[in-house]
N, C-alpha and C positions, 0 to 999 in steps of 0.2 A: 390194706386196715389199718384203725386207726389203733392208738396206743391203749388208748380208754378201752377199742373192744378186746384188744387180748387182753388188759387188765381181767374183763368180764368175764373172760372162757376161762380166763387162768384161775378165776377167784383170788389174784391179789393184793399186796396192799402196798400202798405206797407211799415210801420213805423219803421221798423226793421227785420234783419233775409234777405237779399235780396243772401245775399251768401248759407241760406238755404235752397233757394226754391227748389233744387231738391231733398229732403229729403222726402223716403217712407212713408203716412201715410195709415194707414185703415182704424182706430176706430176715434170715434172720443167723447165727453162728451157734453151736452148742457143744461148754470145751469147759473141765477147769486144769486144763495147761495152760497156761499164759504165753508160754512158744507159738502154740498151735494157733492163738488167736491171731498174733502179730501175723503167723506165716498166714492165716486161709483164710482169716475174718474180711467184708467187706466196708466201706463208711454208709450210714445209715440203715447199719443193720441194729438189730438184736442181738444183744448175747446173752445167751444161758448160759445158768454159771453155778456152783457150787459156794463156792470161792467167796467167802465176803471180806475181804483184805483191801488194804487203801491201792493196794498191786492194779484190782482189776478195774481201780476206777481210771487208774492214770494208763492204763494200757487202752479202754475205748476209747481216752479223749486223744494217746495217739492216732486210732483209727479215726475220726470222729463215729462210734458210734450208736446210734440214735436210744443206746436205752440198754442199761442192763437187768438185768431179773432172775433175782435169785432163787434156786428152786428146794429140794425140801425144809421148808421152812425156814432157812435161816433167819437170824436179824443180827442184820451188818452192826460190827461194831461202832463209836459213835464217829472214831476219826472217820470212816468209810461214811457214813453220812454227810460228811461236814464236806468234806474233797469233793463228795457228787454236788455239792450243793454250790462251793465256792465254781465246780468248773463247768455249771448248768446240764450235769446229764441224770437224766431221769433213775431212781434205783427202785427197783420193786422187787417186792419178793413172793412166793410162793409155793403152797404144799406139795405141791405134785415134786417127784421125783422128774429129771430131767427128760428120762426117755417119754415120758409122759407129758411133761410138758412139751419136748419137740414137738410129741405128734397129735394134741391140742391144736395148737398152733397149723402147720402141717395142712390139718384135714380142712384150716376153715380159710386156708392161699397161702398163706405165707410159704416159702421157701427158702432151701441153705444158699449161702454167698455163693456154694460151688457144688460139686454133683458128683465128682471125684477127683482125686487126685493125680498128678502125671497126665493130664490132661489136656488139653492146648482148648481155652477157651473158645476158640474162634470155628473150633473143627464142628 
């Protein structure tokens, strides 16, 4: 799916990254704990979160996250928008809650970065 399709599914607002809406995405990770994101998210995934601070963007940058989608109608502060712009990371927001956002994307083919913790990926 393209980021543009995800935007439409979620009726999302784009704060940063209009020029990247045609990028393909296949996986996503949902969390409000950045330690969980660091432990389990994979590169080129969508990051779905309710956090709006600049640390979210820094974490996404470290992991080469494709885009950040804020949930619950969150509006990011100016410093978060500016950092996302500087690091060229698309930043969107949807009014859906985290569970609904995840479900809507999953129903349309986006899968999680991992299915279970503690299970070898090769098994």
